[in-house]
C-alpha positions as CSV (number, residue, x, y, z in Angstrom):
1,M,53.2,-45.7,38.6
2,D,56.2,-43.5,39.0
3,I,55.5,-40.0,40.2
4,D,57.9,-37.4,38.8
5,F,58.6,-35.3,41.9
6,T,61.4,-33.5,40.2
7,F,59.1,-32.2,37.6
8,M,56.5,-31.2,40.2
9,L,59.0,-29.2,42.2
10,G,60.1,-27.5,39.0
11,Q,56.6,-26.2,38.4
12,I,56.0,-24.7,41.8
13,P,56.9,-21.1,40.6
14,R,54.2,-21.4,37.9
15,F,51.6,-22.6,40.4
16,I,52.5,-19.8,42.8
17,D,51.9,-17.3,40.1
18,A,48.6,-19.0,39.3
19,A,47.7,-19.0,43.0
20,V,48.3,-15.2,43.1
21,V,45.9,-14.7,40.2
22,T,43.3,-17.0,42.0
23,I,43.6,-15.0,45.2
24,K,43.3,-11.6,43.3
25,V,40.2,-12.8,41.5
26,G,38.7,-14.4,44.6
27,V,39.3,-11.5,47.0
28,T,38.0,-8.9,44.5
29,V,34.9,-10.9,43.8
30,I,34.2,-11.4,47.5
31,I,34.4,-7.7,48.1
32,T,32.3,-6.7,45.1
33,S,29.7,-9.4,45.9
34,L,29.4,-8.2,49.5
35,L,28.8,-4.6,48.2
36,V,26.2,-5.8,45.6
37,G,24.5,-7.9,48.2
38,L,24.4,-5.1,50.7
39,L,23.0,-2.6,48.2
40,N,20.3,-5.0,47.0
41,T,19.3,-5.7,50.6
42,I,19.0,-2.0,51.3
43,L,16.8,-1.7,48.2
44,L,14.6,-4.6,49.4
45,Y,14.4,-3.1,52.9
46,Y,12.8,0.1,51.6
47,R,10.3,-2.0,49.6
48,K,9.9,0.2,46.5
49,G,7.6,-1.9,44.3
50,W,9.4,-1.9,40.9
51,V,12.9,-1.8,42.4
52,K,12.1,-4.7,44.7
53,R,10.9,-6.8,41.7
54,I,14.1,-6.0,39.7
55,V,16.3,-7.1,42.6
56,Q,14.3,-10.3,43.1
57,L,14.5,-11.0,39.4
58,Y,18.3,-10.4,39.5
59,V,18.7,-12.8,42.4
60,E,16.7,-15.6,40.7
61,V,18.7,-15.2,37.5
62,A,22.1,-15.0,39.3
63,R,21.4,-18.1,41.5
64,N,19.7,-20.3,38.9
65,T,22.0,-20.0,35.9
66,P,25.5,-21.6,35.7
67,L,28.5,-19.4,36.2
68,L,30.0,-20.8,33.0
69,I,27.0,-19.7,31.0
70,Q,27.1,-16.2,32.5
71,L,30.8,-16.0,31.7
72,F,30.4,-17.1,28.1
73,F,27.5,-14.7,27.6
74,L,29.7,-11.8,28.7
75,Y,32.8,-12.9,26.9
76,F,31.4,-14.3,23.6
77,A,27.9,-12.9,23.2
78,L,28.2,-9.2,24.3
79,P,31.0,-8.4,21.7
80,S,28.4,-9.0,19.0
81,L,26.5,-6.0,20.5
82,G,29.7,-3.9,20.6
83,L,30.4,-4.5,24.3
84,K,33.8,-6.2,24.8
85,F,35.7,-6.5,28.1
86,P,39.2,-7.8,28.9
87,G,39.2,-11.4,30.2
88,Y,40.0,-10.4,33.8
89,T,37.3,-7.8,33.9
90,T,34.8,-10.3,32.4
91,A,35.7,-12.8,35.1
92,I,35.1,-10.2,37.9
93,I,31.8,-9.1,36.4
94,A,30.5,-12.6,35.9
95,M,31.5,-13.8,39.3
96,T,30.2,-10.7,41.0
97,F,26.9,-11.2,39.3
98,L,26.8,-14.7,40.7
99,G,28.1,-13.9,44.2
100,G,26.0,-10.8,44.5
101,G,22.9,-12.9,44.2
102,Y,24.0,-15.2,46.9
103,M,25.1,-12.4,49.2
104,T,21.8,-10.7,48.8
105,E,20.0,-13.7,50.1
106,V,22.4,-14.0,53.0
107,F,21.8,-10.4,54.0
108,R,18.1,-10.7,53.5
109,S,17.7,-13.8,55.6
110,G,19.9,-12.2,58.3
111,L,17.6,-9.2,58.4
112,E,14.5,-11.4,58.6
113,A,16.0,-13.3,61.5
114,V,16.2,-10.2,63.7
115,Q,13.4,-10.2,66.3
116,K,10.5,-8.0,65.4
117,S,10.3,-6.7,68.9
118,Q,13.7,-4.9,68.3
119,V,12.3,-3.2,65.3
120,E,9.2,-2.1,67.2
121,S,11.4,-0.8,70.0
122,G,13.6,1.2,67.7
123,L,10.6,2.8,66.0
124,A,9.1,3.5,69.5
125,I,12.1,5.5,70.6
126,G,12.0,7.6,67.4
127,L,14.6,6.0,65.1
128,S,14.0,6.6,61.4
129,K,13.9,3.6,59.0
130,G,17.5,4.4,57.9
131,Q,18.8,4.6,61.5
132,L,17.0,1.4,62.4
133,L,18.7,-0.4,59.5
134,R,22.1,1.1,60.3
135,F,22.2,0.7,64.1
136,I,20.0,-2.2,64.8
137,L,19.2,-4.4,61.9
138,L,22.4,-4.6,59.9
139,P,24.9,-5.3,62.8
140,Q,22.7,-8.1,64.0
141,A,22.0,-9.5,60.6
142,I,25.7,-9.6,59.8
143,R,26.4,-11.5,63.0
144,I,23.6,-14.0,62.4
145,S,24.7,-14.6,58.9
146,I,28.5,-15.2,59.6
147,P,28.2,-19.0,58.8
148,A,26.5,-18.3,55.5
149,F,29.1,-15.6,54.6
150,I,31.9,-18.1,55.4
151,G,30.4,-20.7,53.1
152,N,30.0,-18.2,50.3
153,F,33.5,-16.9,50.6
154,I,34.9,-20.4,50.2
155,F,32.4,-21.1,47.4
156,L,33.5,-18.0,45.4
157,L,37.2,-18.8,45.9
158,K,36.6,-22.3,44.5
159,E,34.5,-21.0,41.7
160,T,37.5,-19.0,40.4
161,S,38.4,-22.3,38.6
162,V,35.6,-21.6,36.1
163,V,37.3,-18.5,34.7
164,S,40.0,-20.8,33.2
165,A,37.5,-21.2,30.4
166,I,38.3,-17.7,29.2
167,A,42.1,-18.1,29.6
168,I,42.6,-16.4,32.9
169,P,45.9,-17.9,34.1
170,E,44.6,-19.1,37.5
171,L,45.3,-22.6,39.0
172,L,43.1,-24.8,36.8
173,Y,44.2,-23.0,33.6
174,T,47.8,-23.4,34.5
175,T,47.3,-27.1,35.3
176,T,45.6,-27.9,32.0
177,D,48.2,-25.9,30.1
178,L,51.0,-27.9,31.7
179,I,49.2,-31.2,31.1
180,A,48.8,-30.3,27.4
181,T,52.5,-29.4,27.2
182,Y,54.1,-32.2,29.2
183,Y,51.4,-34.9,29.5
184,K,52.0,-35.1,33.3
185,T,48.3,-35.4,34.2
186,F,48.6,-37.2,37.5
187,E,51.4,-35.0,38.8
188,M,49.7,-31.8,37.8
189,F,46.4,-32.7,39.4
190,I,48.2,-33.5,42.6
191,M,49.7,-30.0,42.4
192,L,46.3,-28.5,41.7
193,A,44.6,-30.2,44.6
194,A,47.5,-29.3,46.9
195,F,47.5,-25.6,46.0
196,Y,43.7,-25.3,46.5
197,L,44.1,-27.0,49.8
198,I,46.8,-24.6,50.8
199,L,44.6,-21.6,49.8
200,I,41.3,-22.8,51.2
201,L,42.1,-24.7,54.3
202,P,43.7,-21.8,56.2
203,L,40.9,-19.5,55.1
204,S,38.3,-21.9,56.3
205,L,40.1,-22.3,59.7
206,C,40.5,-18.6,60.2
207,L,36.9,-17.8,59.3
208,S,35.7,-20.5,61.6
209,F,37.8,-19.1,64.4
210,F,36.4,-15.7,63.7
211,E,32.8,-17.1,63.7
212,R,33.4,-18.7,67.1
213,K,34.8,-15.5,68.6
214,L,31.7,-13.6,67.5
215,T,29.4,-16.3,68.8
216,Y,31.1,-16.2,72.2
217,G,31.0,-12.5,72.3
218,Q,27.3,-12.5,71.5
219,F,26.5,-14.6,74.5
220,G,28.9,-12.8,76.8
221,N,31.6,-15.6,77.1
């Protein structure tokens, strides 16, 4: 099989544009998912009965339904009820819905991993429940949960490929569009894999380095 390297090189600008879209969607969704996860964890922490049940239901629905189904529901089903969002907004909402569920579980498990003696000590010196959460629980929960956060960041960045289903011009959509136009399947999938590797490998290495630095700092090294 002859690989058309000239054609591949000629498509680099389109793949760069697609990578920018992928990064924009991925970074936005990571931030919004962290905010949703943090908010839900605070609500769970205060243990208000009906609010807690709503958050738990949301987490179960978000984590146990495919992103593609969530995306199609927002993009194709909601307009029949008079709610229509642009494609980019729909992608952000759907991925935030998914990511928020996972981030909620990461924050929650991190809080539960903090030693009970520290909670008791904080209460003993007169800290309120809010101060306990802010100064003792959340900082330690975040540090404990760094590996899970890293995994979820990479997971969400890779999941941006699903939004190609609603014509968001990210990497997978660009790849399939070029294949449909030029029938260069092998070359385009090489480009797709290469660009995902370029995006995700440095992120993975940087986050792993950050994780190690925090771990060393925790033990005084």
